C-alpha positions in Angstrom: 45.4 39.3 127.5 44.1 39.8 131.0 44.8 37.2 133.7 41.1 36.7 134.1 40.9 35.8 130.4 43.7 33.3 130.9 41.8 31.8 133.8 38.5 31.6 131.9 39.9 30.0 128.8 40.5 26.5 130.2 37.1 26.7 131.9 35.1 27.2 128.7 33.9 23.6 128.5 33.2 23.3 132.2 30.6 24.7 134.6 32.1 27.9 136.1 31.5 28.8 139.7 31.4 32.5 139.5 31.3 33.0 143.2 34.5 30.9 143.6 36.1 32.8 140.7 35.3 36.2 142.1 36.5 35.2 145.6 39.7 33.8 144.2 40.3 37.1 142.3 39.3 39.3 145.3 36.5 40.9 143.3 33.8 41.9 145.7 32.0 44.7 144.0 29.2 44.1 141.4 30.2 46.9 139.0 33.9 45.9 139.1 32.9 42.3 138.5 30.8 43.2 135.5 33.5 45.4 134.0 36.2 42.8 134.5 34.1 40.0 133.0 33.1 42.2 130.0 36.7 42.7 129.2 37.7 39.1 129.7 34.8 37.9 127.5 35.7 40.4 124.8 39.2 39.1 124.9 38.1 35.5 124.6 35.9 36.4 121.6 38.9 37.9 119.8 40.9 34.7 120.1 40.7 32.6 116.9 41.5 29.3 118.5 38.5 29.4 120.8 35.0 28.0 120.0 32.7 31.1 119.8 29.7 29.0 121.0 31.6 28.2 124.3 32.3 31.9 124.8 28.6 32.8 124.1 27.6 30.1 126.6 29.9 31.5 129.2 28.5 35.0 128.6 25.0 33.7 129.1 26.0 31.8 132.2 27.5 35.1 133.5 24.4 37.1 132.8 22.3 34.4 134.5 24.6 34.5 137.5 24.3 38.3 137.7 20.5 38.0 137.8 20.5 35.3 140.4 19.8 35.3 144.1 23.3 33.8 144.6 24.9 36.9 143.0 22.8 39.3 145.0 23.7 37.5 148.2 27.4 37.4 147.3 27.7 41.1 146.5 25.5 42.1 149.4 27.5 40.0 151.8 30.9 41.4 150.6 29.9 45.0 149.8 32.0 46.4 152.6 35.2 44.5 151.7 38.1 46.7 150.4 38.5 46.6 146.7 
C-alpha cells in the first residue's frame, strides 16, 4: 500500500485539503498528482475494511478539486518546482 493511501485512509470521513496534501507530499505537477491519486484511490477501493461510499466521495472531491480554480492556481504557481 502506498504511503499516500495510508495518509488518505484516516481522512476518508473528513474534508481533505488537496492543496495542503500535495504541498506536504511535494507533488507540484498536475499529471503526477493525478497519477498518484488514481493509484491511492484504487488501493483504498481494494481494502475490505473501508466504506466504499467514503472512497467514492473522496474520488468525487478529488475530481472537483482538479476542475477548480484553486487547482489551476496551485499547479500554475508551482509548475517550475523540481519534481
